[in-house]
C-alpha positions in Angstrom: -21.6 -2.5 19.0 -19.3 -0.3 17.0 -20.9 1.6 14.1 -19.6 2.7 10.8 -17.3 5.7 10.9 -17.6 8.6 8.6 -15.0 11.2 7.6 -15.3 14.5 9.4 -16.3 17.2 6.8 -13.8 19.6 8.2 -10.6 17.5 8.8 -11.4 14.2 6.9 -10.5 12.0 9.9 -12.8 9.0 10.4 -15.1 9.5 13.5 -18.4 8.1 14.8 -21.4 9.7 13.3 -23.0 10.5 16.7 -20.2 12.5 18.3 -20.9 15.9 19.8 -17.6 17.3 18.6 -14.8 16.0 16.4 -11.9 14.9 18.6 -9.4 15.9 15.9 -10.4 19.4 14.8 -12.8 20.4 17.6 -15.9 21.3 15.4 -19.1 20.7 17.4 -21.8 18.7 15.6 -19.6 18.1 12.5 -22.3 16.3 10.6 -24.9 19.1 11.0 -24.6 22.7 9.7 -26.0 24.3 12.9 -28.5 24.0 15.7 -31.8 25.8 16.4 -31.2 28.6 19.0 -34.4 27.6 20.8 -34.7 23.8 20.8 -31.1 22.8 19.6 -32.5 20.6 16.8 -29.9 20.0 14.0 -30.3 22.3 11.0 -29.3 22.0 7.4 -28.3 24.9 5.0 -31.2 26.7 3.3 -33.8 25.8 5.9 -36.1 28.8 6.7 -37.7 27.2 9.7 -36.8 24.7 12.4 -38.4 21.3 11.7 -38.8 20.6 15.4 -40.2 23.9 17.0 -41.1 25.9 13.9 -38.9 28.9 14.8 -38.1 31.2 11.8 -34.4 31.0 11.0 -32.0 33.6 9.5 -29.5 32.8 6.8 -26.6 33.2 9.4 -28.1 30.4 11.6 -27.9 27.9 8.8 -24.5 28.8 7.3 -21.6 26.4 7.3 -19.1 26.7 10.1 -15.4 26.7 10.1 -13.4 24.6 12.5 -11.9 26.1 15.6 -8.2 26.6 15.7 -6.6 23.8 17.7 -5.2 24.8 21.1 -1.5 24.1 21.3 -0.6 21.8 24.2 1.0 23.5 27.1 4.7 23.2 27.3 6.1 22.0 30.5 7.8 24.7 32.7 11.5 24.9 32.3 13.4 23.9 35.4 14.5 26.8 37.6 17.9 28.1 36.9 20.6 27.1 39.3 21.8 29.6 41.8 25.3 30.9 41.3 27.8 28.5 42.8 25.3 25.6 42.7 25.8 22.4 40.7 23.8 19.6 39.3 22.8 16.3 40.9 24.8 13.4 39.6 21.8 11.1 40.1 19.0 12.9 38.3 20.6 16.1 36.9 18.3 18.5 38.9 19.7 21.9 39.8 21.1 22.0 43.4 20.9 25.0 45.7 24.2 26.3 46.9 25.5 24.4 49.9 23.1 21.4 49.5 24.2 18.1 50.9 21.4 16.1 49.3 19.4 16.4 46.1 15.9 17.7 46.8 14.5 15.7 43.8 16.0 12.2 44.2 17.8 12.3 47.6 21.3 11.5 46.2 24.1 12.5 48.5 26.0 15.4 47.0 29.8 14.9 47.0 
């Protein structure tokens, strides 16, 4: 059963409230401010102790986080440059090695 979606506090895209990380900006636990280092219970700003295990917390452990920078997608590798004297396949446009009789990519007979 689908639940009500909430806006991510970091990127404002609508996401499920129970996600481990925002799929758009990459922030882990976007609806909590942090987690206890010992028991991983969600923490809110200003808390001085973990409500689950009782561990004393520092101010740095309950501060707000900033989203991670998105990783740019990998660009596909450029095709290898053709050797001098080689041409291109008329079937698929792939670079042909010098003296080739058939395209190594699609099998087209080179004229």
